[in-house]
C-alpha positions in Angstrom: 2.5 -7.9 24.2 -0.5 -10.2 24.2 0.5 -11.7 27.5 1.1 -8.4 29.2 -2.2 -7.0 27.8 -4.1 -10.0 29.2 -2.3 -9.9 32.6 -3.3 -6.2 33.1 -6.8 -7.0 31.9 -6.4 -4.5 29.1 -7.9 -7.0 26.6 -9.6 -10.4 26.9 -8.7 -12.7 23.9 -10.8 -15.7 23.0 -9.8 -18.3 20.5 -7.9 -21.5 19.8 -4.5 -19.8 19.8 -5.2 -18.2 23.2 -6.4 -21.4 24.8 -10.1 -21.1 24.2 -12.3 -19.3 26.8 -10.7 -17.4 29.6 -11.5 -18.4 33.1 -11.8 -16.1 36.2 -11.0 -12.9 34.4 -13.2 -10.5 36.4 -14.7 -7.6 34.5 -14.2 -7.8 30.7 -13.8 -4.4 29.1 -12.3 -5.2 25.7 -13.2 -8.5 24.2 -11.5 -9.8 21.0 -12.8 -13.1 19.6 -10.5 -15.0 17.2 -10.6 -18.3 15.3 -8.2 -19.9 12.9 -10.3 -19.7 9.8 -7.3 -18.6 7.9 -5.7 -22.1 8.0 -8.8 -23.7 6.5 -9.5 -25.7 9.7 -13.0 -25.8 11.0 -13.3 -25.9 14.8 -14.0 -29.3 16.4 -17.5 -29.9 17.9 -16.0 -29.5 21.3 -14.5 -26.1 20.4 -17.8 -25.0 18.9 -19.6 -26.0 22.1 -17.1 -24.1 24.2 -17.5 -21.0 22.0 -21.3 -21.1 22.3 -21.5 -21.7 26.0 -18.2 -20.2 27.3 -19.5 -16.6 27.0 -22.0 -17.4 29.7 -19.3 -17.7 32.3 -17.8 -14.3 31.5 -19.0 -11.0 33.0 -20.0 -9.3 29.7 -21.9 -6.3 31.1 -18.8 -4.1 31.4 -17.7 -4.6 27.8 -16.7 -1.3 26.1 -15.2 -2.8 23.0 -16.1 -6.0 21.0 -14.1 -7.1 18.0 -14.6 -10.3 16.2 -12.1 -12.1 14.0 -14.4 -15.2 14.0 -16.8 -15.6 11.2 -19.5 -17.7 12.7 -19.0 -20.5 15.3 -20.5 -19.6 18.7 -21.2 -16.0 17.9 -24.9 -16.3 17.5 -25.5 -16.8 21.2 -23.3 -13.7 22.0 -25.0 -11.6 19.4 -28.4 -12.5 20.8 -27.3 -10.6 24.0 -26.0 -7.4 22.4 -28.7 -5.2 24.0 -27.2 -6.0 27.4 -23.8 -4.4 26.5 -25.0 -0.9 27.7 -21.4 0.4 28.0 -20.3 -0.6 24.5 -18.5 2.1 22.5 -16.7 0.0 19.8 -18.5 -2.7 17.9 -16.4 -4.3 15.1 -18.3 -7.2 13.5 -16.4 -7.1 10.2 -17.0 -10.3 8.1 -19.1 -11.8 10.9 -21.5 -14.1 9.1 -23.4 -14.8 12.3 -24.8 -11.3 12.3 -28.4 -11.2 11.1 -31.0 -8.5 10.5 -32.7 -9.3 13.8 -29.5 -8.2 15.7 -29.7 -4.7 14.2 -32.5 -3.6 16.5 -30.2 -4.4 19.4 -27.2 -2.7 17.8 -29.4 0.5 17.5 -30.0 0.4 21.3 -26.3 0.7 22.1 -26.5 4.4 22.7 -22.9 4.9 23.6 -21.5 3.5 20.4 -18.8 5.6 18.7 -17.6 3.0 16.2 -19.7 0.5 14.3 -18.4 -1.8 11.5 -20.7 -4.1 9.7 -18.3 -4.5 6.8 -18.6 -7.8 5.0 -21.7 -9.0 6.8 -24.9 -10.2 5.2 -27.0 -7.5 6.9 -29.8 -6.1 4.6 -31.6 -3.7 6.9 -30.5 -0.6 8.8 -33.3 0.3 11.3 -34.7 3.8 11.7 -33.4 3.8 15.2 -29.9 4.2 13.9 -30.5 7.9 14.4 -30.6 7.4 18.1 -26.9 6.5 18.2 -26.0 10.1 18.9 -22.4 9.5 19.8 -21.6 7.5 16.6 -18.5 8.9 14.9 -17.6 6.1 12.4 -20.1 3.9 10.5 -18.6 1.3 8.1 -21.2 -0.6 6.0 -19.0 -1.4 3.0 -19.6 -4.8 1.3 -22.9 -5.4 3.1 -26.3 -6.2 1.6 -27.7 -2.8 2.6 -28.3 -1.0 -0.7 -29.7 2.5 -1.1 -31.9 1.9 2.0 -30.9 4.7 4.3 -33.5 5.7 6.9 -34.0 9.5 7.2 -32.9 9.3 10.8 -29.3 8.9 9.7 -29.2 12.7 9.4 -29.6 12.9 13.2 -26.1 11.5 13.6 -24.5 14.9 14.4 -21.2 13.5 15.5 -20.7 11.2 12.5 -17.3 12.0 11.0 -16.8 9.0 8.7 -19.3 7.0 6.7 -17.8 4.1 4.7 -20.2 2.6 2.2 -20.6 1.3 -1.3 -24.0 2.3 -2.5 -25.7 4.2 0.2 -27.4 7.4 -0.9 -27.8 9.8 2.0 -31.3 11.4 2.3 -31.6 15.1 2.2 -32.0 16.6 5.7 
């Protein structure tokens, strides 16, 4: 299935088990970033370098879905360019330790987002501009460092169907 999905350009997989960075893949629409954290192995310095610089060779402007199964290595550079992903509808950054509060302002500029998972990240701040994500249907902030700090603008998320959180108190509209 993985091979067929990649051949038809349904998904672009990045990670050690998929041979590192893809080459010559045209437009990337669904990007899934993996590592082998589960086996206790840290990536080599060469693999870390490819992860950091390999994204530059890919056409990322057409990404509609970004999912990470990689905790840290090489993601900082990609996350610094989140605001360029204007067509992004799904952003799944669960357990991504490279995500920082500074990236949240760019996340809140992804106006087409429908799904946003920050679960398990170290994010502490949810910017007021979250209310501008008018198409957001699912917001997952469980196990984050955001605590009872909900901007009033969250009440503007008229399409929000599912809010997964630990301690968020919703403001009265």
